[in-house]
Every structure is written in structure tokens, then in C-alpha cells.
BAFI-3210 file (N, C-alpha, C; in Angstrom, 3 decimals, decimal comma, padded with zeros to 6 digits):
// residues 211
n [1|2|3|4|5|6|7|8|9|10|11|12|13|14|15|16|17|18|19|20|21|22|23|24|25|26|27|28|29|30|31|32|33|34|35|36|37|38|39|40|41|42|43|44|45|46|47|48|49|50|51|52|53|54|55|56|57|58|59|60|61|62|63|64|65|66|67|68|69|70|71|72|73|74|75|76|77|78|79|80|81|82|83|84|85|86|87|88|89|90|91|92|93|94|95|96|97|98|99|100|101|102|103|104|105|106|107|108|109|110|111|112|113|114|115|116|117|118|119|120|121|122|123|124|125|126|127|128|129|130|131|132|133|134|135|136|137|138|139|140|141|142|143|144|145|146|147|148|149|150|151|152|153|154|155|156|157|158|159|160|161|162|163|164|165|166|167|168|169|170|171|172|173|174|175|176|177|178|179|180|181|182|183|184|185|186|187|188|189|190|191|192|193|194|195|196|197|198|199|200|201|202|203|204|205|206|207|208|209|210|211]
n.u [000,787|000,261|-001,362|-001,892|-002,147|-004,291|-007,510|-009,740|-008,650|-006,865|-008,591|-009,921|-007,759|-006,794|-008,966|-008,949|-006,428|-006,775|-008,881|-007,549|-005,621|-007,329|-008,388|-006,673|-006,929|-009,175|-008,171|-006,146|-007,706|-009,086|-007,085|-006,055|-004,549|-003,778|-001,170|000,257|002,447|003,027|000,641|000,522|002,704|002,233|001,372|-001,133|-002,488|-002,817|-005,212|-007,190|-006,256|-006,382|-009,056|-010,099|-009,531|-011,117|-012,738|-011,029|-008,891|-005,881|-003,601|-000,814|001,800|001,596|003,980|005,066|003,093|003,470|006,009|005,421|003,823|005,742|007,613|006,083|005,457|008,061|009,080|007,349|005,272|003,103|001,736|000,693|000,838|-000,842|-000,770|-003,014|-005,429|-006,975|-008,469|-007,963|-005,958|-003,213|-003,626|-004,782|-002,564|-000,837|-001,640|-000,629|-001,265|-001,220|-002,402|-003,874|-003,866|-005,358|-005,740|-007,911|-009,074|-011,089|-014,416|-015,810|-013,845|-013,161|-015,485|-015,412|-012,996|-013,543|-015,541|-014,079|-012,143|-013,799|-014,950|-012,687|-012,352|-010,863|-011,417|-011,683|-009,161|-008,373|-008,436|-010,124|-009,696|-011,471|-010,928|-008,905|-005,573|-003,720|-005,154|-006,550|-004,485|-003,293|-003,952|-004,796|-003,055|-001,152|001,266|003,736|004,936|005,364|005,582|005,348|003,543|003,754|001,659|-000,015|-000,920|001,864|003,142|002,744|004,215|006,454|005,206|003,383|005,128|006,394|004,315|004,104|006,592|007,749|006,792|008,081|010,334|013,615|014,410|011,918|010,079|009,843|008,094|008,079|006,046|005,962|008,309|009,648|008,198|008,614|011,143|012,490|011,720|012,811|015,537|015,900|015,502|017,627|019,770|019,634|021,510|022,060|019,703|018,241|018,509|018,405|017,178|016,783|014,328|013,419|010,773|010,059|010,107|010,941|012,765|013,109|014,826|014,398|016,900]
n.v [-004,659|-003,569|-004,496|-002,130|-000,291|-001,183|-000,462|-000,542|-000,661|001,498|003,659|003,735|004,166|006,658|008,292|008,023|009,049|011,665|012,464|012,316|014,341|016,538|016,566|017,670|020,397|019,987|018,091|019,565|021,436|019,851|018,917|021,206|023,125|020,982|018,851|017,314|015,558|014,559|013,217|011,266|009,651|008,810|006,229|006,192|008,424|008,112|006,897|008,837|010,711|009,388|008,913|011,467|011,748|010,018|010,266|011,093|010,418|008,547|007,791|005,838|007,369|007,934|007,132|005,418|003,491|002,401|001,334|-000,610|-002,344|-003,204|-004,512|-006,574|-008,012|-008,614|-010,268|-012,302|-012,520|-014,319|-014,050|-011,273|-008,810|-006,144|-003,327|-001,044|000,124|002,238|003,875|001,928|002,152|001,252|-001,491|-001,988|-001,496|-003,477|-005,797|-008,596|-011,043|-012,765|-013,325|-010,913|-009,652|-007,220|-004,662|-002,571|-000,136|001,736|001,749|003,065|003,475|000,881|000,098|001,828|001,093|-001,541|-001,105|000,307|-001,587|-003,539|-002,175|-001,970|-004,556|-006,350|-007,360|-010,029|-010,920|-009,864|-009,742|-008,042|-007,047|-005,923|-003,844|-003,660|-003,868|-005,241|-007,296|-008,362|-009,244|-011,164|-013,726|-016,526|-016,293|-016,585|-019,245|-018,331|-015,038|-012,852|-010,147|-007,288|-004,464|-001,610|000,796|002,094|003,210|004,804|004,398|001,776|000,174|-001,464|-003,282|-004,569|-005,757|-007,529|-009,307|-010,697|-011,464|-014,004|-015,308|-014,416|-015,027|-015,796|-013,215|-012,044|-008,988|-005,931|-003,014|000,262|002,934|006,554|007,044|009,003|009,491|007,391|006,935|005,392|002,796|002,549|002,819|000,521|-001,485|-000,981|-001,422|-004,091|-005,996|-008,646|-009,722|-008,190|-006,340|-002,983|-000,067|003,434|004,905|007,131|009,436|009,011|006,356|003,239|000,426|-002,908|-005,992|-009,319|-011,402]
n.w [-024,974|-021,635|-018,519|-017,177|-019,219|-020,614|-021,930|-020,119|-017,495|-017,559|-017,863|-015,397|-013,634|-014,580|-013,919|-011,109|-010,365|-011,230|-009,570|-007,130|-007,397|-007,592|-005,071|-003,278|-002,209|-000,531|001,244|002,483|003,791|005,602|007,325|008,341|010,860|012,368|013,673|011,383|010,845|013,410|014,027|012,035|012,636|015,191|017,488|018,474|017,516|014,784|013,986|014,360|012,535|009,984|010,021|009,684|007,042|005,620|003,388|001,496|-001,197|-000,977|-002,709|-004,045|-005,980|-009,543|-010,746|-008,795|-008,847|-011,413|-011,023|-009,066|-010,574|-012,438|-010,777|-009,651|-011,944|-012,898|-010,901|-011,061|-009,242|-007,145|-004,814|-003,230|-000,747|000,823|002,850|003,605|001,729|000,668|-002,031|-003,837|-005,797|-005,741|-005,545|-008,018|-009,612|-008,827|-009,948|-011,404|-012,250|-010,151|-006,747|-004,645|-001,390|000,481|002,964|004,889|007,182|007,069|006,378|004,308|002,412|001,747|000,407|-001,814|-002,996|-003,708|-005,610|-007,578|-008,361|-009,355|-011,504|-013,088|-013,779|-012,273|-009,803|-009,060|-008,568|-006,220|-002,698|-000,328|002,920|005,623|008,387|011,424|010,655|012,183|013,116|010,875|009,258|010,703|010,304|008,177|005,854|002,794|002,378|001,530|000,749|-001,913|-002,606|-000,600|000,233|002,118|003,067|004,789|008,035|009,242|011,676|012,197|010,541|011,244|012,954|011,261|009,444|011,194|011,647|009,254|008,430|008,671|006,497|004,312|001,637|000,325|-001,769|-001,704|-001,811|-000,027|000,169|001,293|001,460|001,562|003,036|004,460|006,709|008,373|009,654|011,597|010,967|008,395|008,999|010,522|008,578|006,826|008,461|008,995|007,779|007,428|006,772|004,934|001,865|001,404|-000,098|-000,875|-003,016|-005,679|-005,067|-002,442|-001,460|000,003|-000,806|-000,076|-000,125|000,759|002,056]
ca.u [-000,014|000,250|-002,657|-002,077|-002,521|-005,523|-008,493|-010,615|-007,876|-006,318|-009,657|-010,148|-006,587|-006,778|-009,986|-008,551|-005,329|-007,356|-009,616|-006,577|-005,065|-008,372|-008,772|-005,646|-007,461|-010,051|-007,320|-005,486|-008,705|-009,429|-005,997|-005,587|-004,491|-003,310|000,234|000,122|003,564|002,884|-000,500|000,854|003,705|001,793|000,725|-002,525|-003,090|-003,025|-006,620|-007,900|-005,787|-006,964|-010,502|-010,378|-009,316|-011,793|-013,323|-009,963|-008,025|-004,473|-002,977|000,583|001,940|001,525|005,290|005,163|002,191|004,142|007,082|004,799|003,444|006,961|008,213|005,222|005,651|009,436|009,279|006,280|004,659|001,834|001,073|001,025|000,152|-000,856|-001,275|-003,528|-006,091|-007,558|-009,473|-007,622|-005,014|-002,051|-004,087|-004,916|-001,237|-000,117|-002,198|000,287|-001,705|-001,291|-003,479|-003,556|-004,613|-005,190|-006,535|-008,286|-009,997|-012,190|-015,432|-016,160|-012,784|-013,310|-016,568|-014,981|-011,961|-014,205|-016,215|-013,077|-011,549|-014,829|-015,040|-011,505|-012,387|-009,785|-011,836|-011,520|-007,774|-008,075|-009,216|-010,075|-010,046|-011,858|-010,684|-007,571|-004,620|-003,051|-006,023|-006,891|-003,305|-002,740|-004,528|-005,178|-002,183|-000,457|002,476|004,815|004,551|006,388|005,697|004,581|003,508|003,334|001,189|-001,066|-000,418|003,317|003,569|002,529|004,986|007,258|004,291|002,843|006,202|006,602|003,234|004,197|007,994|008,071|006,303|008,942|011,379|014,732|013,947|010,679|010,269|009,046|008,131|007,501|005,765|006,044|009,407|010,099|007,424|008,902|012,606|012,948|011,521|013,799|016,844|015,906|015,663|018,967|020,761|019,490|022,269|022,046|018,350|017,678|019,192|017,385|017,640|015,746|014,018|012,796|009,357|009,807|009,812|012,057|012,630|013,952|014,735|014,734|018,025]
ca.v [-003,849|-003,993|-004,354|-000,723|000,477|-001,695|000,626|-000,610|-000,312|002,848|004,634|003,837|004,795|008,084|008,955|008,043|009,999|013,004|012,730|012,548|015,682|017,527|016,514|018,272|021,495|019,450|017,469|020,631|022,057|018,904|018,769|022,528|023,307|019,764|018,491|016,147|014,634|013,900|012,310|010,142|008,779|008,409|004,917|006,394|009,507|007,816|006,569|010,103|011,346|008,733|009,106|012,764|011,643|008,819|010,537|011,627|009,367|008,638|006,771|005,956|008,192|007,175|006,520|004,282|002,468|001,743|000,529|-001,781|-003,258|-003,767|-005,444|-007,752|-008,759|-009,096|-011,350|-013,289|-012,653|-015,013|-013,630|-009,891|-008,316|-004,684|-002,686|000,265|-000,004|003,505|003,693|000,769|002,433|000,357|-002,844|-002,037|-001,526|-004,691|-006,967|-009,198|-012,405|-013,500|-012,991|-009,778|-009,432|-005,838|-004,418|-001,163|-000,073|002,658|001,025|003,795|003,258|-000,503|000,098|002,496|000,274|-002,686|-000,592|000,635|-002,831|-004,189|-001,413|-002,272|-005,960|-007,052|-007,669|-011,454|-011,175|-009,105|-009,972|-006,862|-007,335|-004,703|-003,848|-003,366|-004,748|-006,103|-008,472|-008,960|-009,870|-012,116|-015,055|-016,927|-015,738|-017,599|-019,779|-017,405|-013,763|-012,423|-008,687|-006,645|-003,006|-000,933|002,125|002,480|004,007|004,661|003,922|000,325|-000,563|-002,516|-004,295|-005,343|-006,610|-008,606|-010,282|-011,464|-011,670|-015,432|-015,791|-013,902|-015,947|-015,111|-012,525|-011,301|-007,541|-005,123|-001,611|001,166|004,235|007,685|006,641|010,110|009,471|006,178|006,882|004,287|001,572|002,545|002,544|-000,893|-002,309|-000,780|-001,973|-005,559|-006,372|-010,095|-010,133|-007,407|-005,274|-001,943|001,148|004,439|005,183|008,441|009,452|008,715|004,922|002,400|-000,917|-003,870|-007,365|-010,328|-012,250]
ca.w [-024,055|-020,244|-017,849|-016,831|-020,404|-021,211|-021,838|-018,944|-016,299|-017,726|-017,638|-013,953|-013,033|-014,941|-013,110|-009,707|-010,187|-011,382|-008,334|-006,062|-007,595|-007,317|-003,658|-002,419|-001,389|000,509|002,248|003,242|004,664|006,667|008,300|008,773|012,300|013,043|013,477|010,516|011,036|014,708|013,978|011,163|013,249|016,526|017,566|018,871|016,750|013,358|013,724|014,213|011,305|008,815|010,106|009,081|005,599|005,125|002,073|000,659|-001,745|-000,596|-003,550|-004,446|-007,183|-010,798|-010,962|-007,884|-009,361|-012,531|-010,436|-008,453|-011,654|-013,010|-009,826|-009,555|-013,186|-013,012|-009,943|-011,278|-007,914|-007,048|-003,576|-002,905|000,450|000,858|004,056|003,232|000,436|000,233|-003,078|-004,655|-006,884|-005,717|-005,851|-009,469|-010,212|-008,431|-010,621|-012,354|-012,500|-008,895|-005,812|-003,782|-000,152|000,911|004,167|005,084|008,314|006,811|005,607|003,091|001,431|001,287|-000,575|-003,037|-003,630|-004,339|-006,804|-008,590|-008,857|-010,170|-012,754|-013,886|-014,144|-011,580|-008,438|-008,779|-008,184|-005,004|-001,474|000,532|004,304|006,324|009,823|011,936|009,976|013,158|013,251|009,580|008,663|011,666|010,034|006,816|004,827|002,006|003,002|001,193|000,159|-002,855|-002,547|000,479|000,166|003,344|002,684|005,718|009,150|009,257|012,987|012,288|009,534|011,880|013,491|010,145|008,946|012,160|011,471|008,007|008,055|008,565|005,215|003,246|001,197|-000,304|-002,967|-001,445|-001,780|000,892|-000,234|002,288|000,873|002,502|003,918|005,307|007,950|009,159|009,658|012,432|010,196|007,319|009,605|010,902|007,383|006,269|009,384|009,048|006,588|007,281|006,411|003,841|001,125|001,414|-000,770|-001,136|-004,403|-005,891|-004,751|-001,027|-001,356|000,418|-001,357|000,635|-000,599|001,750|001,666]
c.u [000,067|-001,162|-002,930|-002,539|-003,743|-006,628|-009,299|-009,886|-007,363|-007,366|-009,912|-008,977|-006,519|-007,783|-009,536|-007,393|-005,830|-008,117|-008,656|-005,973|-006,078|-008,720|-007,776|-006,164|-008,352|-009,228|-006,636|-006,457|-009,023|-008,350|-005,453|-005,626|-004,046|-001,828|000,251|001,214|003,423|001,749|-000,192|001,761|003,320|001,104|-000,715|-003,217|-003,409|-004,485|-007,440|-007,537|-006,445|-008,489|-010,915|-010,338|-010,056|-012,466|-012,291|-009,120|-006,574|-003,674|-001,459|000,636|001,822|002,861|005,475|004,258|002,811|005,284|006,520|004,435|004,674|007,580|007,389|005,391|007,039|009,700|008,272|005,539|003,292|001,045|001,584|000,195|000,278|-001,481|-001,681|-004,115|-006,459|-008,580|-009,099|-006,608|-003,853|-002,449|-004,293|-003,551|-000,483|-000,636|-001,238|-000,064|-001,807|-002,480|-003,008|-004,461|-004,319|-006,123|-006,724|-009,283|-011,140|-013,199|-015,769|-015,110|-012,815|-014,360|-016,113|-013,900|-012,574|-014,906|-015,208|-012,441|-012,534|-014,949|-013,873|-011,451|-011,356|-010,180|-011,617|-010,112|-007,418|-009,011|-009,043|-010,545|-010,316|-011,592|-009,248|-006,584|-003,884|-003,877|-006,263|-005,715|-002,628|-003,225|-004,697|-004,369|-001,569|000,812|003,675|004,234|005,696|006,643|004,806|004,694|002,973|002,953|-000,001|-000,473|001,074|003,821|003,474|003,369|005,765|006,371|003,733|003,914|006,443|005,539|003,489|005,614|008,356|007,637|007,099|010,002|012,518|014,274|012,633|010,992|009,321|009,209|007,413|007,306|005,773|007,145|009,869|009,367|007,704|010,405|013,130|012,823|012,573|015,178|016,969|016,168|017,073|020,046|020,715|020,196|022,352|020,696|017,807|018,753|018,139|017,945|016,487|015,558|013,368|011,309|009,044|009,403|011,087|011,799|013,627|013,731|015,198|015,862|017,729]
c.v [-004,422|-003,880|-002,878|000,112|-000,081|-000,670|000,622|-000,177|001,121|003,921|004,834|004,535|006,284|008,861|009,088|009,003|011,442|013,403|013,045|013,944|016,763|017,608|017,210|019,461|020,994|018,803|018,518|021,298|021,159|018,863|020,112|022,636|022,081|019,568|017,190|015,112|013,856|012,889|011,074|009,145|008,300|007,054|005,017|007,434|009,176|007,500|007,836|010,754|010,716|008,779|010,431|012,683|010,469|009,016|011,055|010,478|009,606|007,612|006,905|006,847|007,316|006,459|005,304|003,148|001,688|000,858|-000,738|-002,817|-003,965|-004,806|-006,721|-008,639|-009,391|-010,282|-012,479|-013,590|-013,330|-014,605|-012,248|-009,464|-006,803|-004,197|-001,264|000,250|001,343|003,230|002,607|000,995|001,445|-001,078|-003,023|-002,202|-002,809|-005,941|-007,462|-010,635|-013,248|-013,051|-011,880|-009,803|-008,007|-005,568|-002,920|-001,087|000,915|001,996|001,726|003,594|001,823|-000,566|000,722|001,698|-000,911|-002,262|-000,312|-000,611|-003,601|-003,508|-001,724|-003,733|-006,815|-007,528|-009,134|-011,808|-010,558|-009,501|-008,753|-007,253|-006,026|-004,843|-003,484|-004,364|-005,669|-007,358|-009,148|-009,674|-010,861|-013,537|-015,253|-016,226|-016,868|-018,060|-018,891|-016,151|-013,276|-010,922|-008,175|-005,135|-002,463|000,497|002,542|003,385|003,761|004,093|002,408|-000,478|-001,724|-003,638|-005,182|-006,270|-007,785|-009,703|-011,221|-011,889|-013,139|-016,021|-015,247|-014,940|-015,138|-014,516|-011,809|-009,815|-006,897|-003,667|-000,780|002,532|005,303|007,448|007,757|010,130|008,243|005,935|005,706|002,956|001,462|002,219|001,078|-001,769|-002,185|-001,388|-003,500|-006,181|-007,883|-010,610|-009,433|-006,595|-004,192|-000,657|002,134|004,614|006,555|008,355|008,983|007,266|004,203|000,977|-001,835|-005,266|-008,310|-011,210|-013,725]
c.w [-022,638|-019,678|-017,565|-018,014|-021,113|-020,981|-020,541|-017,675|-016,389|-017,452|-016,149|-013,278|-013,345|-014,090|-011,663|-009,459|-010,336|-010,125|-007,191|-006,177|-007,222|-005,835|-002,740|-001,614|-000,257|001,620|003,110|004,208|005,852|007,748|008,781|010,291|013,067|012,773|012,695|010,781|012,337|014,690|013,141|011,874|014,642|016,495|018,026|017,995|015,314|013,051|013,527|012,879|010,078|008,836|009,486|007,556|004,974|003,767|001,075|000,114|-001,342|-001,398|-003,602|-005,681|-008,427|-011,061|-010,061|-008,336|-010,508|-012,027|-009,797|-009,507|-012,211|-012,080|-009,692|-010,792|-013,246|-012,085|-010,117|-009,961|-007,990|-005,806|-003,181|-001,699|000,506|002,156|003,691|001,838|-000,164|-000,870|-004,085|-005,754|-006,893|-005,998|-007,349|-010,132|-009,912|-009,130|-011,689|-012,654|-011,256|-008,056|-004,893|-002,561|000,293|002,083|004,399|006,233|008,126|005,877|004,296|002,006|000,901|000,182|-001,889|-003,754|-004,351|-005,634|-007,919|-009,187|-009,719|-011,516|-013,684|-014,318|-013,439|-010,179|-008,079|-008,329|-006,831|-003,867|-000,575|001,926|005,044|007,810|010,160|011,342|010,939|013,444|011,907|008,931|009,608|011,406|008,529|005,729|004,014|002,714|002,732|000,556|-000,715|-002,792|-001,421|000,303|001,476|002,986|003,528|006,800|009,342|010,579|013,115|011,307|010,159|012,415|012,380|009,591|009,892|012,016|010,303|007,658|007,876|007,228|004,025|002,903|000,596|-001,631|-002,804|-001,317|-000,774|000,483|000,815|001,645|001,961|003,522|004,843|006,644|008,812|009,190|010,481|011,689|009,095|007,863|009,982|009,686|006,811|007,160|009,471|007,850|006,395|006,800|005,178|003,126|000,927|000,827|-000,914|-002,626|-004,507|-005,564|-003,344|-000,806|-000,916|-000,079|-000,656|000,043|000,493|001,228|001,942]
res [m|t|i|l|s|s|p|r|v|a|q|v|l|d|r|l|f|s|e|a|n|a|s|e|p|a|m|n|a|v|v|a|g|t|d|v|s|a|m|i|t|s|r|t|g|y|r|e|f|y|g|l|l|k|e|i|p|l|p|v|s|r|e|t|g|t|l|l|y|s|l|v|r|a|t|r|a|q|a|v|l|e|f|g|t|s|f|g|v|s|a|l|c|e|n|g|g|g|h|i|i|t|t|e|f|e|a|s|k|v|e|r|a|r|k|n|l|t|e|a|g|l|i|d|l|v|e|i|r|e|g|d|a|l|q|t|l|a|r|d|l|p|e|t|l|d|v|v|l|l|d|g|a|k|a|l|y|a|d|i|l|a|l|v|e|s|r|l|h|s|g|s|l|v|l|a|d|d|a|r|h|c|a|d|f|v|s|r|m|r|e|a|v|d|s|y|v|s|v|p|l|a|g|d|l|e|l|s|m|r|l]
***
């Protein structure tokens, strides 16, 4: 049995994925009339966009969650960093026995993520930092990071990586979700052939390995 299939965790994940599916009409209503793509990729508009969605879950897909779990387990990751907590789905999936640091600037989502992780019995393995990730991830990080998940404001992917890149070691993994919204970041990773091996995966995910 995996952690994901243990009754306590599986029950929470099933509920959260069901809630996410049910929230799609509400999300569409909230963003109706806005240029979603422009707001997501803007270095100033993303705060307004995610503020509109502060009550809407924005999880990774179930397939991506399973992949995260597999990668964390396969690499025996002891230090996982996550940009973008939302309601805590990816943090639940990244639990492989190591320590997870995740950051979220919406206070309501921090509260809900903490509740969900507690319900699943995994809160002791996760440190949730509330606030602007450019500040919360600029200090007190582990000496090395094994897995980094980028799943927050797409316009900040490059900035977040720059903050933590010195802590990546050969074999560290960087995953960028919603890759279609961060084409410049993806191009940078694929072109850095002396530093990364980077490939697209099904489900709009870019996986890069530090050389």
C-alpha cells in the first residue's frame, strides 16, 4: 500500500479532487470577462487573478499527483520545495518521508491546506509559509533540495528558480505545472543544455533534471 492509497490520505484526496471538479462552474463565473492568459502571465496582474480565485481549489491533476509521489519516492527525496500550496493536494502527494516546504500568499488557502494535511495525518511533514514567495523562499532553506514543484504564479517561475537554484544538486528535479502559460521559462530550461535535461510530459507538465 502507498501513502496515496492509505485510507486516511485517499479519503482526503478523493474529497479534494471532487471539490475541484465541482468548482469549475464557479471558477468560470469568477473569471468571466477577464483575459485569463494575460493575467496569469503578467508580473503585476497575477495577484489580482489569484485573489479572485482565493476560494477556488487549483490542484494538480490526479495523474500529476501520482507522478509527484512516484518521483519523490524514486529519488528518496528528503527536501521538497513547492511554490503554490492552494488547498494542499500536491503537498499530500509529495509526502515520501522527507520534509516539504510549501508557500502560499492567500491566507484562506493556507488555513484550508493546513486543515487538509492535518486530516490526512501528514501535517508534521509539511512546513507551510504564508506570504510572498519571493520573500518566504529567500531564507531558511535546506542546504540541498531534491525536488522543486513550481505551481504558483507562472510569471514568477524563473524568479523562484533563481532563488533556490544554488541549492539544487546533480539529479535534483524541477517540475513546472501549467507549462503552456510559461513558454519563456520552458524555453530557458530546454536551452540550458549544460545545466538541465528538460522534457515535456502529458498533462501540461515540464520536468527538468539538474545536471
